[in-house]
matplotlib code that plots the C-alpha trace (Angstrom):
import matplotlib.pyplot as plt

x = [176.0, 172.5, 173.8, 175.8, 172.8, 171.0, 173.1, 176.5, 176.0, 176.8, 175.0, 174.6, 170.8, 169.1, 165.9, 165.3, 167.0, 170.0, 169.1, 171.8, 172.0, 174.4, 172.3, 172.9, 171.1, 171.2, 174.0, 172.5, 172.6, 173.6, 170.5, 169.7, 170.5, 174.2, 174.2, 177.4, 178.2, 180.4, 181.7, 182.7, 185.7, 188.4, 186.8, 189.2, 190.0, 188.0, 184.9, 185.7, 183.3, 181.8, 178.4, 177.8, 175.8, 173.3, 172.4, 170.2, 168.5, 167.5, 166.4, 163.3, 163.4, 167.0, 167.6, 170.9, 172.2, 171.8, 168.1, 165.1, 163.7, 167.1, 169.0, 172.4, 175.6, 177.3, 177.4, 179.8, 178.1, 176.2, 174.6, 174.5, 173.5, 176.7, 175.4, 175.9, 179.4, 183.0, 186.0, 188.7, 192.2, 194.6, 196.6, 193.6, 193.0, 189.6, 189.9, 190.7, 187.7, 185.5, 186.6, 185.5, 182.1, 183.2, 186.0, 183.2, 181.6, 184.9, 185.2, 181.7, 181.9, 185.2, 183.6, 180.6, 182.8, 185.0, 188.2, 191.2, 194.9, 196.2, 192.9, 192.8, 190.3, 188.5, 187.2, 184.9, 185.0, 187.8, 185.7, 185.9, 184.0, 186.1, 189.3, 188.3, 187.5, 190.9, 192.6, 190.7, 191.1, 194.9, 194.9, 192.9, 195.6, 194.5, 197.5, 196.5, 193.8, 192.8, 190.7, 188.7, 187.2, 186.6, 188.4, 192.2, 192.8, 190.8, 192.8, 196.0, 194.8, 194.0, 197.5, 198.8, 196.9, 197.9, 196.3, 198.4, 196.7, 194.5, 192.3, 190.8, 187.5, 186.5, 183.9, 184.7, 181.9, 181.6, 182.9, 185.9, 186.7, 186.4, 188.9, 191.3, 190.9, 191.8, 194.9, 196.2, 195.6, 196.7, 193.3, 189.8, 189.4, 187.9, 186.0, 184.6, 183.4, 181.2, 181.1, 179.4, 175.9, 176.1, 174.4, 177.4, 179.7, 177.5, 177.6, 181.4, 181.5, 179.6, 181.7, 185.0, 184.5, 185.9, 183.4, 182.4, 183.5, 181.6, 180.3, 179.5, 177.2, 178.0, 177.1, 173.5, 172.1, 168.8, 166.2, 165.9, 169.0, 169.7, 172.3, 173.5, 171.9, 172.0, 175.7, 176.2, 174.0, 175.7, 179.1, 177.8, 179.0, 177.4, 175.9, 175.7, 174.2, 175.6, 173.8, 176.2, 177.7, 177.2, 179.4, 182.4, 183.4, 185.7, 187.7, 187.9, 189.2, 191.7, 193.0, 193.5, 195.0, 197.5, 198.3, 197.4, 195.8, 196.2, 193.1, 194.7, 195.4, 191.6, 191.2, 191.8, 190.0, 189.4, 187.0, 186.0, 182.3, 181.8, 182.6, 180.5, 178.6, 181.9, 182.8, 179.5, 180.0, 183.6, 182.2, 179.4, 181.9, 183.7, 187.1, 187.8, 187.7, 186.8, 186.0, 186.4, 184.4, 186.2, 183.6, 186.0, 187.3, 190.2, 191.4, 191.6, 194.6, 194.5]
y = [-114.8, -113.3, -109.8, -110.7, -112.4, -109.1, -107.6, -109.3, -111.5, -109.4, -111.1, -110.5, -110.6, -110.9, -108.8, -109.2, -109.3, -107.0, -106.0, -107.1, -105.6, -106.0, -106.5, -107.7, -110.8, -112.8, -115.2, -118.7, -121.0, -124.7, -126.8, -130.1, -132.2, -131.2, -128.2, -126.3, -122.7, -123.5, -120.1, -118.7, -116.3, -117.8, -121.2, -124.1, -126.2, -129.2, -127.1, -126.4, -128.3, -128.4, -130.0, -133.3, -133.1, -135.6, -136.2, -133.2, -134.3, -137.6, -136.2, -134.0, -133.0, -131.8, -128.6, -126.8, -123.3, -121.7, -122.4, -120.3, -120.2, -120.8, -117.5, -118.8, -118.6, -115.4, -114.3, -114.1, -117.1, -119.9, -123.0, -126.3, -129.8, -131.6, -134.9, -133.4, -132.0, -133.0, -131.8, -129.9, -131.3, -128.9, -128.5, -127.4, -123.7, -122.1, -120.9, -124.4, -125.5, -122.9, -124.3, -127.9, -127.1, -126.2, -128.8, -131.4, -130.6, -131.5, -134.7, -135.8, -134.9, -136.8, -139.8, -139.7, -139.5, -142.4, -140.4, -142.7, -143.2, -142.2, -140.6, -137.6, -135.1, -132.1, -129.5, -126.9, -123.7, -122.2, -120.7, -121.9, -125.1, -125.8, -125.3, -127.6, -130.3, -129.7, -130.0, -133.2, -134.9, -134.4, -135.7, -138.8, -139.7, -138.0, -137.9, -134.8, -132.2, -129.6, -126.6, -124.4, -120.9, -117.6, -115.7, -115.5, -114.5, -117.5, -119.8, -118.3, -119.3, -122.8, -123.1, -121.9, -124.6, -127.5, -127.6, -129.4, -127.5, -124.5, -123.5, -120.1, -120.2, -117.5, -118.0, -121.6, -124.1, -127.0, -129.4, -127.1, -126.8, -130.6, -131.0, -128.6, -130.6, -133.8, -132.3, -130.9, -134.1, -136.4, -138.2, -137.6, -137.4, -140.3, -137.9, -134.4, -132.4, -129.5, -126.7, -123.8, -124.9, -123.2, -125.0, -124.8, -126.1, -129.1, -129.7, -129.5, -132.0, -134.6, -134.1, -134.1, -137.1, -140.4, -143.1, -145.1, -142.2, -140.1, -136.5, -135.1, -132.1, -129.9, -126.4, -125.3, -123.4, -123.3, -126.0, -126.8, -127.1, -128.5, -131.2, -133.8, -136.6, -139.2, -138.5, -139.3, -142.4, -143.8, -143.5, -144.6, -141.4, -141.7, -138.4, -138.1, -135.2, -133.8, -131.8, -130.6, -133.7, -136.7, -138.1, -136.1, -134.4, -137.1, -137.3, -133.5, -133.1, -136.0, -134.5, -131.1, -132.6, -134.7, -131.8, -134.0, -130.9, -127.1, -125.0, -121.8, -120.2, -120.2, -117.4, -114.0, -111.6, -111.3, -109.0, -108.7, -109.3, -105.6, -105.2, -108.1, -105.9, -104.9, -108.6, -109.4, -106.5, -107.8, -111.2, -109.7, -107.8, -111.0, -109.6, -112.4, -116.1, -117.1, -114.1, -114.9, -113.2, -113.4, -113.6, -113.7, -110.1, -111.6, -113.8, -112.2, -114.3, -116.5]
z = [44.6, 45.1, 44.7, 41.6, 40.1, 39.8, 37.0, 36.5, 33.4, 30.4, 27.4, 23.7, 23.0, 19.6, 19.5, 15.8, 12.4, 12.7, 16.2, 18.6, 22.1, 25.1, 28.2, 31.8, 32.9, 36.2, 36.7, 36.4, 39.4, 39.0, 39.3, 41.1, 38.0, 38.1, 35.8, 35.6, 35.0, 32.0, 31.1, 34.4, 34.6, 36.8, 37.0, 37.5, 34.5, 35.8, 35.2, 31.5, 29.4, 26.0, 25.3, 23.6, 20.4, 18.9, 15.3, 14.6, 11.4, 12.9, 16.3, 15.9, 19.6, 19.6, 21.6, 21.8, 22.6, 19.2, 18.3, 19.5, 22.1, 23.7, 24.1, 23.2, 25.2, 24.2, 27.9, 30.8, 32.5, 30.9, 32.5, 30.8, 31.9, 33.0, 31.4, 28.0, 28.5, 27.7, 29.7, 27.8, 28.4, 30.0, 26.8, 24.7, 24.8, 25.0, 21.4, 20.2, 22.3, 20.5, 17.2, 18.0, 16.6, 13.0, 13.3, 13.9, 10.6, 8.9, 10.8, 10.1, 6.4, 6.0, 7.8, 5.5, 2.5, 3.7, 3.4, 4.0, 3.4, 0.0, -1.2, -3.5, -2.3, -3.8, -1.4, -3.0, -1.1, 1.0, 3.8, 7.4, 6.7, 3.6, 5.5, 8.4, 5.8, 4.3, 7.7, 8.7, 5.3, 5.6, 9.2, 8.0, 5.5, 2.3, -0.1, -2.0, -1.3, -3.9, -2.8, -5.1, -4.5, -6.3, -3.5, -3.9, -0.2, 1.0, -1.3, 0.1, 3.6, 2.3, 1.0, 4.4, 6.3, 4.1, 0.6, -1.9, -4.8, -5.0, -8.0, -8.4, -10.2, -12.6, -15.3, -16.3, -16.7, -14.2, -16.7, -17.4, -13.7, -13.3, -16.1, -14.4, -11.1, -12.8, -14.5, -11.2, -9.2, -12.0, -11.7, -10.5, -6.7, -4.8, -2.6, -3.2, -0.3, -1.5, 1.1, -0.8, -1.6, -5.0, -7.8, -10.2, -7.5, -6.9, -10.7, -10.6, -7.8, -9.8, -12.9, -11.0, -8.8, -10.0, -11.1, -8.0, -5.8, -3.3, -3.3, 0.1, 0.2, 3.2, 1.9, 2.3, -0.7, -2.5, -1.8, -5.5, -7.8, -11.2, -11.3, -13.8, -11.9, -14.7, -15.1, -11.4, -11.6, -14.7, -13.1, -9.7, -7.9, -4.4, -3.2, 0.6, 2.6, 5.8, 8.5, 11.0, 12.8, 15.0, 17.8, 16.8, 20.0, 21.3, 18.1, 17.8, 21.3, 20.9, 17.6, 19.3, 22.5, 20.5, 18.2, 15.2, 13.7, 14.1, 13.9, 15.3, 11.9, 11.3, 13.8, 12.1, 14.5, 18.2, 20.1, 23.8, 24.5, 24.9, 21.2, 20.0, 17.6, 15.9, 15.7, 13.9, 11.5, 10.7, 10.0, 7.9, 5.8, 5.0, 5.9, 8.5, 8.5, 12.1, 14.3, 18.0, 20.8, 24.2, 27.0, 30.0, 30.7, 32.6, 29.7, 26.3, 25.1, 22.0]

ax = plt.figure().add_subplot(projection="3d")
ax.plot(x, y, z, "-o")
ax.set_aspect("equal")
plt.show()
């Protein structure tokens, strides 16, 4: 192990904005507190874990593998405290496991919105987060889900993964879009999940949501936006914010293991770790939905 630790842990390292480099780092050794090398090629399934996550916005001291000064885990080997890990069931693939993080956003947003049986739901935005909200809302019993977006290909994917209605937005005003939503659904949605962060989309969410309903803000846009707040207040539309997720891992794993949901169609591109820069460029160009980087050279399968 000592020899391998010298230079056997290929890792993608960020040196600055737009400056990504593939470098070799030492293989991390499990520590006395029960750390595990969680991404180890050829490891038995009992060592396959994903970390438990706390409620970021309410925990100032939170630390996880995507925030500086932590280097992240795009590497052959990664060490994580075993106390903050969950085991992946045998029938959940590594790709499905990697999608637990975005899936958790959908679970938390739908929980915050109170999505339940028979609801009509509006999802603004057909990107990866919009689509996981669509998938989760349907799994939680939503009767109809309408997805809006400006991109026709993304809306096509939304239809593929279960949207009952799709609405392509052009130059309509928020009120006009809200009117179209109501016509398609037959009534205003009880819950709107806004996943773009765009000011006009937030305005649409307020106008579209039924009186007494809930607007969940998932998308992160400008700090200051202009919204028809009095309109929301007069109709008692509750506006709730979402910052990532909280206590969603068990439900996400259970939904995947029971095949209640299918997240596989979200993956549109796959790259080995050696081509990580190409993977990031693909994502940057917006030609893919979820771009997967495969860290295990011996397992490049979906």
